[in-house]
C-alpha positions as CSV (number, residue, x, y, z in Angstrom):
1,M,0.0,0.0,0.0
2,Q,1.2,3.5,-0.8
3,P,1.7,5.5,2.4
4,N,0.6,9.1,2.8
5,L,4.0,10.7,3.4
6,Q,2.3,14.0,4.1
7,K,0.6,12.6,7.2
8,N,2.3,9.3,8.0
9,D,5.9,9.9,7.1
10,I,8.1,7.6,9.2
11,L,10.9,10.2,9.0
12,W,8.6,12.8,10.3
13,L,11.2,14.8,12.3
14,I,13.5,15.4,9.2
15,R,10.4,16.3,7.2
16,K,9.3,18.9,9.8
17,L,12.8,20.4,9.9
18,T,13.3,20.6,6.2
19,F,10.3,20.2,3.9
20,D,7.6,21.7,6.1
21,L,9.7,24.4,7.9
22,F,11.1,25.8,4.7
23,Q,7.7,25.9,2.9
24,L,6.5,28.6,5.4
25,K,6.4,32.1,3.9
26,I,8.3,33.6,6.8
27,T,11.1,31.0,6.3
28,K,11.3,31.7,2.6
29,M,11.5,35.4,3.3
30,F,14.2,34.9,5.8
31,L,16.2,32.8,3.3
32,I,16.0,35.6,0.7
33,I,17.1,38.2,3.3
34,T,19.9,36.0,4.5
35,S,21.1,35.2,1.0
36,V,21.1,38.9,-0.1
37,S,22.8,40.0,3.1
38,I,25.5,37.4,2.8
39,I,26.1,38.3,-0.8
40,L,26.4,42.0,0.0
41,L,28.7,41.4,3.0
42,T,30.8,39.0,1.0
43,I,31.3,41.5,-1.8
44,I,32.2,44.2,0.7
45,Q,34.5,41.8,2.6
46,T,36.2,40.6,-0.7
47,F,36.8,44.2,-1.8
48,L,38.4,45.1,1.5
49,F,40.4,41.9,1.5
50,L,41.9,42.9,-1.9
51,K,42.4,46.5,-0.8
52,K,44.2,45.6,2.4
53,F,45.6,42.2,1.7
54,N,48.2,40.4,3.8
55,G,48.6,36.8,4.9
56,Y,47.7,37.2,8.6
57,Y,44.7,39.5,7.7
58,F,43.3,36.8,5.4
59,I,43.9,33.9,7.8
60,M,42.3,35.8,10.7
61,Y,38.9,36.2,8.9
62,S,39.0,33.3,6.4
63,A,37.0,30.9,8.7
64,V,34.0,33.1,9.0
65,Y,34.4,34.2,5.3
66,T,34.2,30.6,4.1
67,G,31.6,29.8,6.6
68,S,29.4,32.6,5.2
69,L,29.8,31.0,1.7
70,F,28.7,27.7,3.1
71,I,25.6,29.3,4.7
72,L,24.9,31.0,1.4
73,V,25.1,27.8,-0.6
74,S,22.9,26.0,2.0
75,S,20.3,28.8,1.9
76,L,20.2,28.8,-1.9
77,S,20.1,25.0,-2.2
78,V,17.7,23.8,0.5
79,L,14.5,24.8,-1.4
80,P,15.6,23.4,-4.8
81,I,16.7,20.1,-3.1
82,S,13.4,19.8,-1.3
83,K,11.5,20.5,-4.5
84,L,13.5,17.8,-6.4
85,I,12.7,15.2,-3.8
86,K,9.0,16.1,-3.4
87,T,8.6,16.0,-7.2
88,A,10.2,12.6,-7.4
89,W,8.2,11.3,-4.5
90,V,4.9,12.1,-6.4
91,K,6.0,9.6,-9.1
92,F,7.3,7.1,-6.7
93,S,5.4,4.0,-5.5
94,F,6.2,3.5,-1.8
95,W,5.6,0.3,0.1
96,E,4.5,0.5,3.7
97,I,7.2,-0.7,6.2
98,N,4.8,-3.5,7.2
99,S,4.7,-4.9,3.6
100,A,7.1,-7.7,4.4
101,T,7.3,-9.4,7.8
102,P,7.0,-8.1,11.4
103,K,10.7,-8.8,11.9
104,I,11.7,-6.5,9.0
105,E,9.2,-3.9,10.2
106,R,10.8,-3.9,13.7
107,K,14.2,-3.6,12.1
108,I,13.2,-0.6,10.1
109,R,11.4,1.1,13.0
110,K,14.5,0.6,15.1
111,E,16.7,2.3,12.5
112,I,14.1,5.1,12.2
113,F,14.2,5.6,15.9
114,Y,18.0,5.9,15.9
115,I,17.9,8.4,12.9
116,N,15.3,10.6,14.6
117,C,17.2,10.5,17.9
118,V,20.5,11.5,16.3
119,V,18.8,14.2,14.2
120,F,17.1,15.6,17.3
121,F,20.3,15.7,19.3
122,N,22.3,17.2,16.5
123,T,19.7,19.9,15.9
124,I,19.7,20.8,19.6
125,V,23.5,21.0,19.6
126,A,23.5,23.1,16.5
127,I,21.0,25.5,17.9
128,I,23.0,25.8,21.2
129,S,26.1,26.5,19.1
130,G,24.2,29.3,17.3
131,I,23.2,30.7,20.7
132,F,26.8,30.6,21.9
133,H,28.0,32.4,18.7
134,A,25.3,35.1,19.2
135,I,26.5,35.9,22.7
136,P,29.1,38.7,22.5
137,L,32.7,37.9,23.5
138,Q,35.7,40.1,23.8
139,D,37.6,40.6,20.5
140,D,34.8,39.2,18.4
141,E,35.7,41.9,15.9
142,E,39.0,40.0,15.4
143,L,37.1,37.0,14.2
144,F,33.9,38.2,12.6
145,Y,34.8,40.7,9.9
146,P,31.3,42.2,9.5
147,L,31.5,43.4,13.1
148,A,34.8,45.1,12.3
149,I,33.1,46.7,9.2
150,F,30.2,48.0,11.3
151,E,32.6,49.5,13.9
152,T,34.9,51.1,11.3
153,Y,32.4,52.4,8.7
154,T,29.2,52.9,10.6
155,P,30.2,53.6,14.2
156,E,26.9,55.4,15.0
157,W,24.9,52.3,13.9
158,K,27.3,49.6,14.9
159,D,25.3,48.4,18.0
160,W,22.2,48.1,15.9
161,F,23.9,46.3,12.9
162,S,25.9,44.1,15.3
163,G,22.7,43.1,17.1
164,I,21.0,42.1,13.9
165,Y,24.1,40.2,12.7
166,R,24.4,38.3,16.0
167,A,20.7,37.5,16.0
168,S,21.1,35.9,12.6
169,F,23.3,33.3,14.3
170,L,20.2,31.8,16.0
171,P,18.5,30.3,12.9
172,M,21.7,29.7,10.9
173,P,22.4,26.2,12.3
174,I,19.1,25.0,10.9
175,I,19.9,26.3,7.5
176,M,23.4,24.8,7.6
177,V,22.2,21.3,8.4
178,A,19.0,21.3,6.3
179,P,20.6,20.2,3.0
180,A,22.3,17.3,4.8
181,Y,19.0,16.3,6.4
182,T,17.3,16.2,3.0
183,V,20.0,13.8,1.7
184,V,19.5,11.6,4.8
185,Y,15.8,11.7,4.2
186,L,16.2,10.5,0.6
187,C,18.8,7.8,1.3
188,A,16.9,6.4,4.3
189,H,13.6,6.1,2.4
190,M,15.3,4.4,-0.5
191,R,17.2,2.0,1.8
192,F,13.9,1.0,3.5
193,Q,12.4,0.2,0.1
194,F,15.4,-1.9,-0.8
195,C,15.2,-3.7,2.5
196,L,11.5,-4.6,1.8
197,L,12.5,-5.8,-1.7
198,L,15.3,-7.9,-0.3
199,H,12.8,-9.9,1.7
200,F,10.8,-10.9,-1.4
201,L,14.1,-11.7,-3.2
202,E,15.1,-14.0,-0.4
203,N,11.7,-15.8,-0.7
204,I,11.5,-16.3,-4.5
205,N,11.6,-20.1,-4.1
206,P,8.4,-21.6,-2.8
207,D,8.7,-24.3,-0.1
208,N,7.8,-27.1,-2.5
209,E,10.5,-27.4,-5.2
210,N,9.2,-29.6,-8.0
211,I,10.4,-28.9,-11.6
212,S,7.4,-30.8,-13.1
213,D,4.9,-28.9,-11.0
214,K,3.3,-26.2,-13.3
215,K,1.9,-24.3,-10.2
216,Y,5.4,-24.2,-8.7
217,Q,6.9,-22.8,-11.9
218,A,4.0,-20.3,-12.3
219,Q,4.7,-19.1,-8.7
220,I,8.4,-18.6,-9.6
221,K,7.5,-16.7,-12.7
222,E,5.1,-14.4,-10.9
223,R,7.6,-13.6,-8.2
224,L,10.4,-13.0,-10.7
225,H,8.2,-10.6,-12.7
226,F,7.2,-8.9,-9.4
227,C,10.8,-8.4,-8.3
228,I,12.0,-7.3,-11.7
229,K,9.3,-4.6,-12.0
230,R,10.0,-3.4,-8.4
231,H,13.7,-3.2,-8.9
232,I,13.3,-1.3,-12.2
233,H,10.9,1.0,-10.5
234,L,13.3,1.8,-7.7
235,F,16.1,2.6,-10.0
236,S,14.2,4.4,-12.8
237,K,12.2,6.7,-10.5
238,S,15.1,7.6,-8.2
239,R,17.9,8.0,-10.7
240,P,16.7,11.3,-12.2
241,V,16.5,13.0,-8.8
242,L,20.0,11.6,-7.9
243,E,21.5,13.1,-11.0
244,D,19.9,16.5,-10.3
245,L,21.0,16.2,-6.7
246,K,24.6,15.5,-7.6
247,K,25.5,19.1,-8.4
248,F,24.1,20.4,-5.1
249,V,25.9,17.7,-3.1
250,F,29.2,18.5,-4.9
251,V,29.0,22.2,-4.2
252,L,28.0,21.7,-0.6
253,T,30.7,19.2,0.0
254,L,33.3,21.5,-1.6
255,C,32.2,24.5,0.4
256,G,32.1,22.4,3.6
257,T,35.6,21.1,3.0
258,I,37.0,24.6,2.4
259,F,35.3,25.8,5.5
260,C,36.9,23.0,7.6
261,I,40.3,23.7,6.1
262,S,39.9,27.4,6.9
263,I,39.1,26.5,10.5
264,I,42.2,24.3,10.8
265,I,44.4,27.0,9.4
266,F,42.9,29.6,11.7
267,H,43.3,27.4,14.7
268,F,47.0,27.0,14.2
269,S,47.5,30.7,13.3
270,F,45.4,32.3,15.9
271,Q,47.5,34.3,18.4
272,G,44.7,35.3,20.8
273,T,43.1,33.4,23.7
274,Y,40.4,30.8,23.5
275,E,39.1,31.7,26.9
276,G,35.3,31.8,26.8
277,R,35.2,30.4,23.3
278,Y,35.3,26.7,24.1
279,P,31.5,26.3,24.2
280,R,31.4,27.7,20.6
281,I,34.2,25.4,19.5
282,I,33.0,22.2,21.1
283,T,29.3,22.6,20.0
284,I,30.2,23.5,16.4
285,I,32.7,20.6,16.1
286,I,30.1,18.1,17.5
287,A,27.3,19.4,15.2
288,A,29.6,19.4,12.1
289,S,30.9,15.9,12.8
290,I,27.4,14.4,13.4
291,T,26.1,16.2,10.3
292,F,28.9,14.8,8.1
293,F,28.5,11.3,9.6
294,L,24.7,11.5,9.0
295,S,25.4,12.4,5.4
296,I,27.7,9.5,4.5
297,L,26.1,6.8,6.7
298,P,22.8,6.4,4.8
299,G,24.7,6.4,1.5
300,Q,26.9,3.6,2.7
301,L,24.0,1.6,4.1
302,I,22.1,1.8,0.9
303,E,25.2,0.5,-1.0
304,N,25.4,-2.3,1.5
305,T,21.7,-3.3,1.0
306,S,22.1,-3.0,-2.8
307,S,25.1,-5.3,-2.7
308,E,23.3,-7.7,-0.4
309,I,20.5,-8.0,-2.9
310,F,22.9,-9.1,-5.6
311,E,24.6,-11.6,-3.2
312,V,21.2,-13.1,-2.2
313,L,20.3,-13.6,-5.9
314,R,23.8,-15.0,-6.6
315,N,23.2,-17.7,-4.0
316,T,19.6,-18.5,-5.0
317,N,18.9,-22.1,-5.8
318,W,17.5,-22.0,-9.3
319,V,18.4,-25.4,-10.6
320,S,14.8,-26.7,-10.4
321,W,13.4,-23.8,-12.4
322,N,12.3,-24.2,-16.0
323,E,14.1,-22.4,-18.9
324,Q,11.7,-19.4,-19.0
325,N,12.2,-18.7,-15.3
326,K,16.0,-19.1,-15.6
327,K,16.0,-16.5,-18.4
328,L,14.0,-14.1,-16.2
329,F,16.3,-14.8,-13.3
330,I,19.4,-13.9,-15.4
331,I,17.7,-10.6,-16.3
332,L,17.1,-9.8,-12.6
333,L,20.6,-10.9,-11.7
334,L,22.1,-8.6,-14.4
335,N,20.0,-5.7,-13.3
336,T,21.0,-6.0,-9.6
337,R,24.7,-6.1,-10.4
338,Q,24.6,-2.3,-10.6
339,I,25.3,-1.1,-7.0
340,Y,23.0,1.8,-5.9
341,K,25.2,4.8,-5.0
342,I,24.6,8.4,-4.1
343,K,27.2,10.0,-6.4
344,I,28.9,13.3,-6.0
345,T,31.0,12.9,-9.1
346,E,31.5,10.0,-11.5
347,N,34.2,8.5,-9.2
348,V,33.1,9.8,-5.7
349,S,30.0,8.7,-3.7
350,L,28.6,9.4,-0.3
351,N,30.0,6.5,1.6
352,Y,32.6,5.5,4.2
353,E,35.3,5.7,1.6
354,L,34.6,9.4,1.2
355,G,34.6,9.9,5.0
356,V,37.9,8.1,5.4
357,T,39.5,10.0,2.6
358,M,38.4,13.4,4.0
359,A,39.5,12.3,7.6
360,K,42.9,11.4,6.3
361,A,43.2,14.6,4.4
362,M,42.3,16.7,7.5
363,Y,44.7,14.7,9.7
364,S,47.5,15.2,7.2
365,M,46.8,18.9,7.1
366,I,46.8,19.1,10.9
367,S,50.1,17.3,11.0
368,V,51.6,19.7,8.5
369,M,50.3,22.8,10.4
370,K,51.8,21.5,13.6
371,Q,55.2,21.4,12.0
372,L,55.1,24.9,10.7
């Protein structure tokens, strides 16, 4: 049965934080204001960087500068990504999670519970981080370039502009994690559908194996047709949205990586004190780490399930099938050889390999910075 995702979405928390929240007019208006403000401040900041350029000056403000670019990309991409997924979902035929067995339903519900708990915890930590960043600290002008701009060029309005700027930190965490949550939403739903299909593939063979029994062969044929159609549906309906999603994921990953590199460089170049800043640092590191982990984990799990489907078919006992069923089985086997991946580029996908590669790159960079 096709579930009503609007009312009975199993990933209801992510849906509320992304699709529903960002469909509100006030949220859309805030995204527009945020995007325009960041663009203007980035242009001003870039001009002043070029006008008064030196290494230390750039390093001092690069973390917030690249962070602003990441926020800009997030605010510009969250609505298009949501629209892509919602458009695809209209054409998609979903199975209820109770379509297989109670055991599989319990397994899926357990995974849903973990996802919702992690998303809830991460969202709370991200919001707390936004609050800590909004609270004024000494020498914030040395870290947040817009505050220095307000103090230098609009001294009579600096308190007012600074207050607005700091207040914008409160909703920013939701904007920054929203694109990642939409990817988690897509991957998790697709994985659950593959898990349900896997059950039917594991039970293609009826209990009574008799090659001369026409009813037995008819059952095999019906089940093969059913699984082939379902597998084709899963791939054909989700592939277009994955192709369109690729460019957004690539840009977000690139901006996020540059942001992390800037933070590392700033950390080893900063000559001031971290006193009073540890709540900011700890919360933003926790939120960023969990968000990144959430982004790659569903992609890896869906790859694992896709591979498991092929392995199940490869080990299926088909010797008692007639020739027609064997031909159908070969078609299904060939179709399932293609592993389902959430690709960023032709050679890079959202999976553990990407996470390990980026972790090694960050570790290498930290090692180099320590030696300088």
